[in-house]
Structures are given as C-alpha cells and as structure tokens.
N, C-alpha and C positions, 0 to 999 in steps of 0.2 A: 798185670796184677800188681797191687801195691800192698805191702805189709804195713798195717797202721803204725804211725810213728809212736815211739815210746816216750820221747822227751816232751815236756811242755813246749808249746809252740813259741819259738823265739827266732828272730832274724839272725841266726848264727850258723856257722858251718855245721854244727851238730844237728840242726833241724832239717838239713837237706836229706834227700833220699838217695841211696846208692843204687844205681842201675846195674843189674847183674849182666855179665857176659858169660860165655861158656867157661872161661878160666875161673872167674870169681865164683860162679855157681858151683863148680866142682869143689872149690875150697870151702864154701860155707855149708855144703850139703852133708852135714854130720850132726846128729842130734845134740851132742854136747856142745858143739860150736854154736849152734843156733841158740841153745839155752844160755850160754855164756854171753853172747852178744845181746840177747834179750835182757839179761840181768843188768848189764852195764847201761843199756838204754833206759831201763825202768828205774833202777836204783842209784845210778850214778857211778863214779869211779870206784874201783876196788882193786885189791891185790888177788893174786892167785889163791892164797890161803883163805881169804874171806869168801871168795867165790866157791871154793871147794866145800867150805862149811855150809854155805847157803844151798848148794845143789846136791850135797851128800856124795861128793866125789873126792878122790885123792888129790892133794895139791900137785902131785907129779902129773896127773892127767890134765888138770886145769892149766898148769904151766905150759905143757906141750901144746895144747889146743889154742891157748892165748897167743903163743908165738906164731902159730899158723895163721890165726886171724890177723895178727899184726903184719905178717909177710904179705898179705893180700889187701892191706889198708882198710880193713874193717874197724880196727881199733888202733889207738896210738897211746904213747906214754902220756901221763898227766904230769907235766913239769911242776905243777903247783903243790904236789903232794909227795911225801916220802923222801926222806933224806938218807935212809938206811939201805940195806941190801935188797929189800923186796921192792919190786917195781909196782907202781900203780898204773892201771890201765883205764882208759875211757873210750867210749864209742866215738868213731870218727864221723858218723852220720846218724840221723834220727830215725831213718826208715830204710826199707829195702824194696825194690821193685824190679820188674822185668816186663818185657813186651813179647809179642807173638813170635819174634825171631827165634827165641829159645825153643818154643813149641815146634817150630819148623826144622830145627837143627837135626840132621839125620844121624848124628853120632850117638850110638847107644849109651855111651858113658854120660853124655849130656842129658839124655832122656831119663836115665836112671837117677842122676843127681837131682833133676827137676822133680821126679816122683818123691824122693826123700825129703826135699825141701818143702813141697806142698803138703805132704802128709804130716810133717812135723808142725807146720804152721796151723793146720786144721786141728791137730791134737791140742795145741796151746789154746786155740780159741775155745775148744770144747771144755778144757779144764777151767778157763777163766769164767765161762758161763756157768759151769757147775758150781764153782766156788761162790758166785753171787747167789745162786739159788740156795745153797746150803747155809750161807751166812747172812741172808737178807734181813733176818730178824734182829741182827745186831746193829743195823743202821737205823737212823731216824726215819720215821714214817713218811716224811716228805720225799724220800728217795723212792718209795714204792711207786707213787704215781708218776714220778719223773722218769723212771727207768722204762725200757721198752723191750717187749718180747714178741715182736710181730714178724709175720712172714706174708709175702704177697705173691700172687700168681699173675703174670703179665704175658702177653703175646707180642714179641718184638723181634725184628731182624737184628743181626749182630751190630750193625752200625748205630741203631737206635739204643741198644743196650749200652754201647760204649758212650754215647752221648749222655745217657742217664747217669752213668757212673761218674763221668766228668763233672756234671752239674752237682751231684751229691758231694764229691770231693771238694769242689769249690766252696760249697756251703759250709762244710765242716771246717775248712781252712779259714773261712771268714769268722766263724765262732772262735777258732783258735787264736786268730790275730787280735780279736777284741776281748778275749777272756781275761779275767783277773784271778790268778791263782791265790791271791791273798784276800779275796772277797769273803765276807762272813758265810760260813757253811759250804765253801767250795771244797771239792774233793777231786782227785784224779778220776776222770771218766774214760772208760774204754768203749769204743764203738767198733763193732764188727760189721763189715759190709760184705755179704756173700751174695753174689749174683751169677747164676749159671743156668744153662739150658737143662730141661728135663723131658725125658720121653714118657709118653703116656703108656701105662701098662696095658 
C-alpha cells in the first residue's frame, strides 16, 4: 500500500517514499502524528506553534509528537529557516508505504498500529473528497469536467491487481515528472487510488 505523495514531484530526497517496518509503523500510528506529517508534506516547513494553530491542538502536544516523528526519521530540522528559539521542521520523505510483510506480522501491537494507520488514512481521503464536493462551486468550471468521481468493478486475482496498481502508479509518476506547477491554470491535484477485494452479499 502506498500513501499518495504530498509534495510536488521532484527528484529530491523529499519526493522519496518511506517504507514502514514494525518499529516505524508503531511510531507513526497516532492520529495527531499522521496529521502533523501530512501537514508538513502538504504545506511545507513549519514550527510546532504554526502546526498547533493549523490543527487546533496545543503547542505542547505538537512539540511532543514532532519530536517523536523526528526520533524515527519521518521529519528533520529545516536548517534554512528559523534563527530563534523555535525549531522549524520539514518532512524527510514525500510519501509513506508498506508491503504485505506488515499484514503477516503476528505481533498484536503491529496489527493494532496497522489498523490505526489505515483507518486514519481512509478518514483523510474521505475528508478530502468531501471538501471537494462541498467547495467545487468555488472552482473554475474547467475543473468540473477534469475531475473524476468513478468506481469500477473488476474480477482479478491478487497478482493481476498488483500489476494494475503498479501500472497506474507508473502513469501517475510519469505525469508528475513532466508536470509544470507554474503552468497557467495549474493547481495541486489529489488522486486517491483505492483497490480492494469485495465479497458479494
């Protein structure tokens, strides 16, 4: 599974995806830490106070959880900003991913952390989609036809679904590599790829 990258695609360290292992998964599996990391990826470097204001949290809470994220290398100091007492943080990678080894891990703590992580990401995706639906009238009409609200039903074995996902990811990366964020009319575009099996009722 791959969490979509928040940063505009560039060939830098920040555009890389962080592969989770049991230790780093347990570290990130907290709603506020996921929100903090998302905010840094989406909006760029910030201080604990700025993030507290953005997320409606206390600066004490954001400071603590930022230090935990830093201890596990999800975020790093931004040396180009801040000369005073308050530290500026930035995301160390542009995305987060994990493979089937975490699903197979028998440790109950790992499975609990995986549940928290996946449910939080699903909640974020739902919120983003709901925000688009609620605010679509504020966008230029050209975005109505360009946006997508589709779902599909396929019959595939797991290996074919994996192949399909890999091809879709490659196509998205191709558009990211050739995209121009300064092009007239360009805006940040969010794409959610949800692919999972479903039992017939």
